C-alpha positions as CSV (number, residue, x, y, z in Angstrom):
1,M,50.1,-85.4,44.9
2,I,50.8,-85.9,48.4
3,G,54.2,-88.4,49.5
4,F,56.0,-89.4,53.0
5,R,59.5,-90.1,53.6
6,G,60.1,-94.1,54.9
7,D,61.1,-92.6,57.9
8,D,58.0,-89.7,58.6
9,F,55.7,-92.9,57.8
10,G,57.3,-95.4,60.3
11,Y,57.2,-92.5,63.2
12,Y,53.3,-92.3,62.6
13,W,52.9,-95.9,62.4
14,N,52.3,-97.3,65.9
15,G,49.1,-99.3,67.1
16,R,46.7,-96.0,68.2
17,N,47.6,-93.4,65.0
18,T,47.2,-96.2,62.4
19,L,43.1,-95.2,62.0
20,L,43.9,-91.4,62.6
21,L,46.7,-91.5,60.4
22,L,44.4,-93.1,57.0
23,R,41.8,-90.7,58.1
24,T,43.6,-87.7,57.9
25,M,45.0,-88.7,54.1
26,I,41.5,-89.4,53.0
27,T,40.3,-85.8,54.7
28,I,43.3,-84.7,52.8
29,L,42.0,-85.8,49.6
30,A,38.5,-85.3,49.6
31,I,39.2,-81.7,50.6
32,I,41.6,-81.4,47.7
33,V,38.7,-83.0,45.3
34,L,35.6,-80.6,46.9
35,D,37.9,-77.4,46.0
36,L,38.9,-78.6,42.4
37,C,35.5,-79.5,41.6
38,Q,34.1,-76.0,42.8
39,C,36.5,-73.7,41.5
40,F,36.3,-75.5,37.7
41,S,32.5,-75.4,38.3
42,N,33.0,-71.1,39.0
43,N,35.2,-71.3,35.6
44,Q,37.5,-69.3,37.9
45,H,40.6,-70.8,38.0
46,Q,42.8,-68.3,39.8
47,L,40.9,-69.7,42.8
48,I,42.9,-72.7,42.5
49,S,46.2,-70.5,43.1
50,R,44.3,-68.8,45.9
51,S,43.4,-72.3,48.0
52,F,46.8,-74.0,47.2
53,Y,49.7,-71.4,47.7
54,S,51.8,-70.9,50.6
55,S,51.2,-67.4,51.3
56,S,47.0,-68.5,51.2
57,T,45.3,-68.6,54.0
58,N,43.3,-71.5,52.3
59,T,46.3,-73.5,52.7
60,H,46.9,-72.8,56.4
61,S,43.0,-73.9,57.2
62,L,43.3,-76.7,54.8
63,Y,46.7,-77.9,56.6
64,N,45.3,-77.2,60.3
65,T,42.6,-79.2,59.4
66,A,44.3,-82.4,57.8
67,V,46.9,-82.5,59.8
68,G,46.7,-80.4,63.1
69,R,45.3,-83.5,64.4
70,I,48.4,-85.2,64.6
71,R,50.0,-83.0,66.1
72,C,47.7,-82.5,68.6
73,N,47.8,-85.9,69.8
74,T,51.4,-86.3,69.6
75,N,52.5,-87.1,73.4
76,T,56.3,-87.7,72.5
77,H,58.5,-86.3,70.2
78,N,57.3,-82.8,70.0
79,N,59.9,-81.4,68.4
80,K,60.3,-84.1,65.9
81,G,56.6,-84.1,64.6
82,R,56.9,-80.2,64.0
83,R,60.0,-81.0,61.8
84,R,57.2,-83.6,60.5
85,H,54.1,-81.1,60.4
86,L,56.8,-78.3,58.5
87,S,57.6,-81.2,56.0
88,L,53.8,-81.7,54.7
89,K,53.1,-78.6,54.8
90,G,55.8,-78.0,51.9
91,L,55.3,-81.5,50.3
92,I,51.7,-80.0,49.1
93,N,52.5,-76.7,48.3
94,H,55.4,-78.0,46.2
95,N,52.6,-81.1,44.4
96,V,50.0,-78.3,43.9
97,N,52.4,-75.9,42.3
98,D,53.9,-78.4,39.6
99,A,49.7,-79.4,38.9
100,L,48.3,-76.2,38.8
101,P,50.3,-73.4,37.2
102,L,48.8,-70.3,37.4
103,P,46.8,-69.2,34.3
104,T,47.8,-66.0,32.1
105,T,44.3,-65.3,30.2
106,P,41.2,-64.9,32.1
107,N,38.1,-66.6,31.1
108,V,35.9,-64.3,29.6
109,V,32.6,-64.7,29.2
110,P,30.7,-63.6,26.0
111,L,28.3,-60.1,25.7
112,K,24.5,-61.5,24.8
113,V,23.0,-59.3,22.2
114,M,19.3,-59.5,21.0
115,L,18.5,-57.4,17.8
116,F,15.3,-56.3,16.9
117,V,13.9,-55.7,14.0
118,D,11.0,-53.2,13.0
119,G,10.3,-54.9,9.6
120,T,7.5,-53.2,8.2
121,W,10.1,-49.5,8.7
122,L,13.0,-52.0,7.2
123,Y,11.3,-53.2,4.2
124,Y,9.7,-49.2,3.1
125,S,13.1,-47.8,4.1
126,I,14.8,-50.5,1.6
127,Y,12.0,-51.0,-1.0
128,E,9.3,-48.6,-1.3
129,R,11.2,-45.2,-0.8
130,D,11.7,-42.4,-3.1
131,Y,15.2,-42.0,-5.1
132,E,15.7,-38.8,-2.8
133,R,15.2,-40.4,1.0
134,D,16.7,-44.1,-1.0
135,V,20.5,-44.3,0.7
136,I,21.0,-48.1,-0.6
137,A,20.1,-46.1,-4.4
138,Q,22.2,-43.5,-3.7
139,K,25.3,-45.7,-3.3
140,L,24.4,-48.5,-5.3
141,G,22.4,-47.2,-8.6
142,K,19.0,-47.1,-9.2
143,N,18.7,-50.4,-10.7
144,W,20.0,-51.7,-7.5
145,K,17.6,-54.4,-7.2
146,D,18.2,-55.9,-10.1
147,E,21.8,-57.2,-9.6
148,S,21.9,-56.5,-5.6
149,T,19.7,-58.9,-2.9
150,P,20.3,-58.1,0.7
151,D,22.4,-61.1,2.7
152,W,20.0,-61.4,6.3
153,S,22.7,-63.6,7.8
154,S,25.5,-61.1,7.5
155,L,23.2,-57.9,9.0
156,P,24.0,-58.9,12.7
157,R,27.6,-59.7,12.2
158,V,27.7,-56.4,10.9
159,A,25.6,-54.7,14.0
160,C,27.9,-56.4,16.3
161,Q,31.7,-55.5,14.7
162,A,30.5,-51.6,14.1
163,L,29.8,-52.4,18.3
164,L,32.9,-53.5,19.1
165,K,34.6,-50.7,17.1
166,D,32.7,-47.7,18.8
167,P,34.6,-46.1,21.0
168,K,32.0,-45.9,23.5
169,S,32.7,-49.2,24.5
170,S,36.2,-48.4,26.1
171,W,34.7,-47.8,29.3
172,S,32.0,-50.7,29.0
173,A,32.3,-54.4,29.0
174,I,33.6,-54.4,25.6
175,M,36.9,-54.5,24.7
176,P,37.5,-53.1,21.3
177,V,40.1,-54.6,18.3
178,G,42.9,-53.6,19.6
179,S,42.9,-52.2,23.1
180,N,45.3,-52.9,25.8
181,T,44.5,-53.5,29.2
182,T,46.7,-52.9,32.4
183,T,47.4,-55.1,35.3
184,T,49.4,-54.7,38.6
185,T,50.9,-57.2,40.7
186,S,51.2,-55.0,43.4
187,P,50.6,-51.3,44.4
188,S,54.0,-50.4,43.7
189,A,54.3,-52.3,40.4
190,A,54.8,-50.5,37.6
191,A,51.3,-51.7,34.9
192,T,52.7,-54.1,32.5
193,P,50.4,-54.4,29.5
194,A,48.0,-57.2,29.3
195,P,47.3,-59.2,26.0
196,Q,45.1,-57.6,23.5
197,T,41.8,-59.6,24.1
198,I,38.3,-58.6,22.5
199,R,35.0,-59.7,24.7
200,P,33.3,-62.2,22.3
201,I,29.8,-61.5,21.2
202,E,26.4,-63.7,21.0
203,V,24.1,-63.0,19.3
204,S,21.3,-65.1,21.5
205,R,18.3,-64.3,19.0
206,V,17.4,-61.9,16.3
207,M,13.7,-61.1,16.5
208,V,11.6,-59.5,13.2
209,Y,8.5,-57.8,13.6
210,S,6.0,-57.0,10.4
211,S,2.7,-57.7,8.9
212,M,1.3,-59.2,5.6
213,H,-2.3,-59.0,4.1
214,R,-3.6,-62.7,3.5
215,D,-3.1,-62.0,-0.6
216,T,0.2,-60.9,-0.6
217,K,2.2,-62.6,-4.1
218,Q,5.1,-64.8,-2.8
219,D,7.7,-63.2,-6.1
220,S,6.6,-59.8,-3.7
221,F,9.7,-57.9,-2.3
222,R,7.8,-57.9,1.0
223,Y,7.2,-62.0,1.0
224,K,10.3,-62.6,-0.3
225,M,12.1,-60.7,2.3
226,F,10.9,-62.4,5.4
227,S,10.5,-65.3,3.9
228,E,15.2,-65.1,3.2
229,M,14.8,-64.0,7.4
230,S,13.3,-66.9,8.1
231,K,16.0,-68.8,6.3
232,A,18.9,-66.9,8.0
233,G,17.5,-68.3,11.5
234,F,15.4,-64.9,12.3
235,D,12.5,-65.1,14.6
236,I,9.7,-63.8,12.2
237,N,6.8,-62.4,14.3
238,M,4.1,-62.2,11.5
239,M,0.8,-60.1,12.0
240,E,-2.1,-60.5,9.3
241,T,-3.4,-57.4,7.6
242,V,-6.7,-56.3,7.8
243,G,-7.6,-53.1,6.0
244,K,-4.9,-50.1,4.7
245,G,-3.0,-50.1,8.7
246,E,-0.8,-52.6,10.3
247,K,-1.8,-53.3,14.0
248,C,-0.5,-54.3,17.0
249,V,3.0,-54.7,15.2
250,D,5.1,-52.1,17.4
251,I,3.6,-52.6,20.7
252,Q,4.4,-56.5,20.2
253,L,8.0,-55.2,19.3
254,A,8.0,-53.2,23.0
255,V,6.5,-55.9,25.1
256,D,9.1,-58.9,23.9
257,M,11.7,-55.9,24.4
258,L,10.8,-54.9,27.9
259,Y,9.8,-59.1,28.6
260,Y,13.7,-59.9,27.8
261,A,15.1,-57.3,29.8
262,T,13.2,-58.8,33.1
263,V,14.7,-62.4,32.4
264,P,18.0,-63.1,33.6
265,D,20.5,-63.5,31.3
266,A,18.5,-62.8,28.4
267,Y,20.6,-60.0,26.7
268,D,23.5,-58.0,27.9
269,V,22.6,-55.4,24.9
270,A,19.6,-55.0,23.0
271,L,20.1,-53.1,19.5
272,L,16.9,-52.0,17.7
273,L,16.9,-51.7,14.6
274,T,14.3,-49.0,13.5
275,G,13.6,-45.6,12.7
276,D,10.4,-45.2,14.3
277,R,10.5,-42.6,17.1
278,D,7.5,-44.3,19.1
279,F,9.7,-46.8,20.5
280,L,11.4,-44.5,23.1
281,P,9.2,-45.3,25.8
282,A,10.5,-49.0,25.5
283,V,13.9,-47.9,25.3
284,I,13.8,-46.0,28.0
285,R,12.3,-49.0,30.4
286,C,15.2,-50.9,29.5
287,R,17.8,-48.7,30.4
288,Q,16.3,-48.8,33.6
289,K,16.6,-52.3,33.9
290,G,20.2,-51.7,34.2
291,R,20.2,-53.3,29.6
292,R,22.6,-51.2,27.7
293,I,21.0,-49.8,24.4
294,G,22.4,-49.8,20.5
295,L,20.5,-48.1,17.6
296,V,21.0,-49.8,13.7
297,S,19.1,-46.9,11.5
298,T,19.5,-44.8,8.7
299,R,21.0,-41.1,9.0
300,S,17.3,-39.6,8.4
301,G,15.3,-42.4,10.5
302,S,17.4,-41.7,13.7
303,L,17.3,-38.0,14.2
304,A,14.9,-38.6,17.0
305,F,17.2,-41.1,19.0
306,E,19.8,-38.3,18.4
307,D,18.3,-35.4,20.0
308,T,16.8,-37.5,23.3
309,P,19.9,-37.4,25.7
310,N,20.4,-40.6,27.6
311,L,18.7,-42.9,25.0
312,K,21.2,-45.4,24.1
313,D,25.1,-47.0,25.2
314,Y,27.1,-46.5,21.8
315,D,26.7,-44.4,18.8
316,T,23.7,-45.7,15.8
317,I,25.1,-48.1,13.5
318,F,23.8,-46.4,10.1
319,L,23.5,-48.9,7.2
320,E,24.7,-46.7,4.5
321,D,27.4,-47.0,5.9
322,Y,27.4,-51.1,5.6
323,V,25.6,-51.4,2.0
324,N,28.9,-53.2,0.9
325,E,29.1,-55.9,3.5
326,W,25.0,-56.8,3.9
327,I,23.8,-56.1,0.7
328,R,25.8,-58.8,-1.8
329,K,25.5,-59.1,-5.9
330,K,22.9,-62.0,-7.0
331,I,24.3,-64.9,-9.2
332,P,22.5,-65.5,-12.3
333,E,21.1,-68.6,-11.1
334,E,19.0,-66.6,-8.3
335,M,18.4,-63.5,-11.0
336,R,16.8,-66.5,-13.3
337,S,14.8,-68.1,-10.8
338,S,13.5,-64.8,-8.9
339,S,12.6,-63.6,-13.0
340,S,10.5,-67.0,-13.9
341,S,9.0,-67.4,-9.9
342,S,7.1,-64.7,-11.1
343,S,5.1,-65.9,-14.1
344,S,6.0,-70.3,-13.4
345,S,7.9,-72.2,-11.5
346,S,8.5,-75.0,-14.9
347,T,11.5,-74.4,-16.3
348,S,13.6,-75.9,-19.1
349,S,17.7,-76.1,-19.8
350,G,16.9,-74.8,-23.3
351,R,19.2,-75.1,-26.5
352,K,23.3,-75.4,-24.8
353,R,25.4,-73.0,-25.3
354,S,28.7,-73.4,-26.4
355,P,32.0,-71.6,-25.9
356,Q,32.4,-69.4,-28.9
357,D,28.6,-68.6,-29.3
358,S,28.0,-65.2,-27.1
359,S,25.0,-64.2,-28.8
360,S,23.0,-67.4,-26.8
361,A,24.5,-66.7,-23.8
362,V,21.2,-67.0,-22.0
363,T,20.0,-70.2,-22.0
364,T,18.1,-70.9,-19.1
365,G,15.9,-70.0,-16.7
366,K,13.3,-69.8,-20.1
367,K,10.0,-71.1,-19.6
368,E,9.1,-74.3,-21.8
369,S,5.9,-72.0,-23.7
370,S,8.5,-69.6,-24.4
371,K,8.7,-69.5,-28.0
372,I,11.5,-67.0,-28.6
373,S,14.7,-68.2,-28.4
374,P,17.8,-65.6,-26.7
375,Y,19.4,-66.5,-30.2
376,T,16.3,-64.4,-31.8
377,L,16.3,-61.9,-29.3
378,N,20.1,-60.5,-29.7
379,I,20.1,-60.8,-33.2
380,V,17.4,-58.1,-32.6
381,I,19.0,-56.4,-30.5
382,K,22.5,-56.3,-31.6
383,N,21.1,-55.4,-35.2
384,F,19.1,-52.1,-34.0
385,I,22.2,-51.0,-32.1
386,E,24.3,-51.8,-34.8
387,K,22.2,-49.7,-37.3
388,S,22.2,-46.6,-35.0
389,G,25.2,-45.6,-35.6
390,K,26.3,-44.8,-32.3
391,S,28.3,-46.3,-29.5
392,K,25.7,-46.4,-27.2
393,V,21.3,-46.6,-27.5
394,S,18.5,-45.6,-24.3
395,S,17.2,-48.7,-23.3
396,R,13.5,-47.1,-24.0
397,D,14.4,-46.9,-27.1
398,V,15.4,-50.7,-27.0
399,G,11.9,-51.5,-25.8
400,R,9.6,-49.5,-27.7
401,H,11.7,-51.1,-30.8
402,L,10.8,-55.0,-29.1
403,K,7.6,-53.8,-28.5
404,E,6.8,-53.3,-32.1
405,L,7.9,-56.9,-33.0
406,T,6.0,-59.7,-32.7
407,V,6.3,-63.8,-33.1
408,D,3.2,-65.2,-32.7
409,G,1.1,-62.7,-31.5
410,K,3.3,-62.3,-28.2
411,T,5.8,-59.1,-28.1
412,L,8.8,-59.6,-28.2
413,I,9.0,-57.1,-24.6
414,N,6.5,-58.8,-22.8
415,E,8.0,-62.2,-23.9
416,I,11.5,-60.9,-21.8
417,K,9.3,-59.4,-19.3
418,A,7.6,-62.6,-18.7
419,V,10.7,-65.0,-18.8
420,Y,13.8,-62.9,-17.9
421,G,11.8,-60.6,-15.9
422,G,12.6,-57.3,-17.6
423,L,15.4,-55.7,-20.3
424,Y,18.0,-55.7,-17.4
425,Q,17.9,-58.8,-16.3
426,F,17.9,-60.1,-20.1
427,L,21.0,-57.7,-20.9
428,Y,22.6,-58.6,-17.6
429,L,22.4,-62.1,-18.3
430,S,23.7,-62.4,-21.8
431,E,27.0,-60.9,-21.0
432,I,27.6,-59.6,-24.3
433,Y,26.2,-55.5,-24.0
434,L,27.6,-53.1,-21.3
435,V,25.0,-51.4,-19.4
436,E,25.3,-47.9,-18.2
437,A,23.6,-45.3,-16.0
438,D,22.0,-42.7,-17.9
439,S,22.3,-39.5,-15.6
440,R,20.1,-37.2,-17.8
441,R,16.9,-35.7,-15.9
442,H,13.8,-37.1,-16.4
443,A,15.2,-39.8,-18.0
444,K,14.3,-43.1,-16.3
445,A,16.6,-45.5,-18.6
446,F,20.1,-46.7,-19.2
447,W,22.9,-46.9,-21.6
448,V,23.3,-49.9,-23.8
449,S,26.2,-51.0,-25.9
450,L,28.0,-53.8,-27.2
451,N,30.9,-55.0,-25.0
452,G,32.8,-56.9,-28.0
453,R,32.6,-59.9,-26.3
454,G,30.2,-61.3,-29.1
455,D,32.6,-60.3,-31.8
456,S,34.8,-63.6,-33.3
457,S,37.5,-62.9,-35.2
458,D,36.9,-65.7,-37.3
459,P,34.0,-64.4,-39.6
460,K,33.9,-67.9,-41.1
461,H,33.5,-69.5,-37.5
462,E,30.9,-67.1,-36.8
463,D,28.8,-67.6,-40.1
464,E,28.9,-71.5,-39.2
465,H,27.6,-70.7,-35.4
466,S,24.7,-68.4,-37.1
467,L,23.7,-71.3,-39.7
468,D,23.7,-73.8,-36.7
469,A,21.8,-71.1,-34.1
470,E,19.3,-71.0,-37.2
471,G,18.9,-74.2,-37.9
472,E,17.5,-74.8,-34.4
473,L,14.8,-72.0,-34.7
474,N,11.0,-73.1,-34.3
475,E,9.1,-72.4,-37.5
476,D,7.5,-68.8,-35.7
477,E,10.8,-67.4,-35.1
478,K,11.6,-68.8,-39.1
479,K,8.8,-66.8,-39.9
480,F,9.9,-63.5,-37.6
481,M,13.4,-63.8,-39.0
482,K,12.8,-63.8,-42.3
483,S,9.8,-60.6,-42.3
484,Y,12.5,-58.8,-40.2
485,K,15.4,-58.9,-42.7
486,Q,12.7,-57.8,-45.2
487,R,11.6,-54.7,-42.7
488,P,11.4,-51.2,-44.2
489,E,13.9,-48.9,-42.8
490,K,12.6,-46.4,-40.1
491,D,13.6,-43.0,-39.6
492,K,16.5,-42.5,-37.2
493,N,15.1,-39.4,-35.3
494,E,12.1,-41.4,-34.6
495,V,13.3,-44.8,-34.1
496,Y,16.3,-43.3,-31.7
497,E,14.4,-40.5,-29.9
498,F,15.7,-40.7,-26.6
499,T,19.2,-41.6,-27.8
500,I,19.9,-38.7,-29.7
501,K,17.5,-35.7,-28.0
502,D,18.7,-35.1,-24.5
503,P,15.5,-34.1,-22.3
504,D,14.4,-30.2,-21.7
505,P,14.9,-30.3,-18.5
506,G,11.8,-27.1,-18.1
507,F,9.6,-30.0,-20.1
508,D,8.3,-32.9,-18.4
509,V,7.9,-36.0,-21.1
510,V,5.9,-38.4,-21.5
511,S,7.0,-42.0,-20.9
512,N,5.9,-43.3,-24.8
513,L,6.6,-40.4,-27.1
514,S,4.9,-42.4,-30.2
515,N,1.8,-40.9,-29.7
516,A,3.4,-37.9,-30.0
517,T,0.8,-36.4,-32.4
518,D,-2.0,-37.1,-29.8
519,T,-0.7,-35.1,-26.7
520,I,1.1,-31.5,-26.8
521,L,3.1,-30.8,-23.8
522,A,3.3,-27.3,-22.1
523,P,6.4,-25.7,-20.4
524,I,6.0,-26.1,-17.0
525,N,7.9,-25.5,-13.8
526,S,10.4,-28.0,-12.6
527,D,9.8,-26.9,-8.8
528,D,6.3,-27.3,-9.1
529,M,6.6,-31.4,-10.0
530,E,9.2,-32.1,-7.3
531,C,6.6,-32.5,-4.0
532,K,8.3,-30.5,-1.6
533,S,7.5,-33.3,0.8
534,S,9.3,-35.8,-1.7
535,S,12.7,-35.5,0.6
536,L,11.1,-35.4,3.6
537,D,11.0,-38.8,6.2
538,Y,7.4,-38.8,7.9
539,S,8.0,-41.5,10.1
540,T,11.3,-39.7,11.8
541,L,7.5,-36.9,12.6
542,T,5.7,-37.1,15.7
543,V,2.1,-37.6,15.8
544,V,1.4,-33.9,16.7
545,E,3.2,-32.7,13.8
546,L,1.6,-35.2,11.2
547,K,-1.7,-34.3,12.0
548,A,-0.9,-30.4,11.7
549,I,0.3,-31.7,7.9
550,C,-3.0,-33.0,7.5
551,H,-4.5,-30.0,8.4
552,E,-2.5,-28.0,6.0
553,K,-3.3,-30.3,3.1
554,G,-7.1,-30.4,4.4
555,L,-6.9,-34.0,5.0
556,K,-8.6,-36.3,7.7
557,V,-6.9,-35.9,11.1
558,A,-8.0,-38.7,13.6
559,A,-6.5,-41.4,12.7
560,R,-5.7,-44.9,15.7
561,K,-2.3,-44.7,14.2
562,K,0.9,-43.2,13.4
563,I,1.2,-45.2,10.2
564,D,-2.2,-44.6,9.3
565,L,-1.4,-41.1,9.4
566,I,1.9,-40.8,7.2
567,E,-0.2,-43.2,4.6
568,R,-2.8,-40.5,4.0
569,I,-0.3,-38.1,3.4
570,E,1.6,-40.0,1.0
571,E,-1.4,-41.1,-0.8
572,H,-2.6,-37.0,-1.3
573,N,1.2,-36.0,-2.7
574,A,0.9,-38.9,-5.5
575,S,-2.5,-38.1,-6.7
576,E,-1.8,-34.2,-6.4
577,K,1.2,-34.9,-8.3
578,K,-0.6,-37.1,-11.1
579,H,-3.0,-33.8,-10.7
580,K,-0.8,-31.5,-11.7
581,Q,1.0,-33.9,-14.8
582,E,-2.2,-34.5,-16.3
583,E,-2.8,-30.5,-16.1
584,V,0.0,-30.2,-18.5
585,K,-1.5,-32.4,-21.2
586,I,-3.9,-30.9,-23.6
587,T,-5.6,-33.4,-25.9
588,I,-5.1,-31.9,-29.4
589,G,-8.4,-33.4,-30.8
590,D,-10.5,-31.0,-28.1
591,L,-8.7,-28.2,-30.4
592,K,-10.0,-26.5,-33.5
593,P,-8.6,-27.4,-36.7
594,E,-6.7,-24.0,-37.6
595,R,-5.4,-23.7,-33.5
596,R,-4.6,-28.0,-33.9
597,S,-2.2,-26.9,-37.1
598,S,0.1,-23.8,-35.0
599,E,0.0,-25.8,-32.2
600,L,1.8,-28.8,-34.0
601,K,4.1,-27.0,-35.2
602,G,5.5,-24.9,-31.9
603,C,5.9,-28.9,-30.7
604,W,7.9,-30.7,-33.4
605,P,11.0,-29.1,-32.1
606,L,10.7,-31.0,-29.2
607,F,10.2,-34.2,-30.6
608,G,13.3,-33.8,-32.8
609,S,11.6,-34.3,-36.6
610,K,10.9,-31.2,-38.2
611,Q,7.7,-31.5,-40.8
612,G,7.5,-29.3,-43.8
């Protein structure tokens, strides 16, 4: 890095200054190496330019320390020595300029984020809400759990991306996407736009807090949810529930949040995923420690946080706005594994499907103990749809029809539930049916129709393929198919009851109308059946407000935790609704014979069949 001309070196080469010259050169090199190490260790490249450029004060001190002794010890040739001094200074500046160019982009330290998840609140918000309060069902439909599943590994990414787009991040250390920063070289210089940069976000940890009973089934939504979170790399803090209410979960989250706020460089921003206002004191204390706070919640669960000023540093990230990003479609393998795990872990591949055989599309994931093939089930369902004379039929009529048919003592609907998890999953995996939502009021069903994929353009080829499939049926299925073809026809008004008739919104239609002769429904007010508190999110209320509701309903007011009051109110609402439903049912057997006939005559129009 440093060079001398021959005459300069010869000028200082004498017996008295030889040792001094060597010591000077070693000192210069040592200072340069130490300064470089310090600059790189602090990760601040601009210090290098300050240390060695000609306009820097450190350059003068470096030269005066290393070279000044030579000038002071030179007794002769003062003018010539001064020229050598300036020449050495220029050599130092020139070589450092070539070796260490000024950096154009600064190094940005990542912003550390920790995500604290209230697992209990999240579980109830996803899997235990009514349709009116289920924000996911309102976006994806009532049956979204059958064909979709949360992608927990993408949840932190979605939250951090929303944090970058927050308009409030412009004043903080986060630089949003597309933001321009201006730099000035001197007070008189005009501002020039710097390159568009983003401060990277590092999710240091995702911590989940919840509780479960010791005997929680592994195929339950609760167990699967936290198991999938653990596979995604989340830290699961699971407590054991003893009794009805959970204990110590909220306090554990608050303590950890405050603890990491006191640990240096643990996190810069704490993202709290909850809708429980019990965490307000912990959030306030974390902000007092200089940590920034962000909230991830739903619109119905964040009311308490929105009403409190100076509680969070960023706008609330609403989960319902990013449903399509953190909830994905299930693949067929996941649907088969989830349905079969509830009954048995052992599965068999079954009969292989050829590309032309669309009637036996569901062949994998079937239990070994199952004696009913997908071919038999598809024949029954397709025949039921074709005989209806309609373009689509109600799933409730399909389920009732499958419930009447048995193979070796097992009903077809029970076999579908045990092997495939339900009728919807079977229809979805078969790939020959079109499933649509039923928007009719009180009709908790869906429409089923043929999508045309199972129709073959070559009837001869279709007949040959059907013969091959029938040849692979077991003896029980062959007996069933023979009796099924000889089965007498029934009244279509009774068989396709839910398909033909539109339920009267003034009546509460019971789930099984095949026993209509045993029950008479009286007209009721639909507003009475809708619980006024069904659309109320009790988790957003305070303990005082919950106790007031308990007092109005005549319930016990004393409770140790807020969750106990919520469970008490919800159990009361459920029992009250069930009691109202039972009040409108009048058993015909309790009526007198002459009154029974008159009641039945007034009841037949409701069920769509005329009796003489």
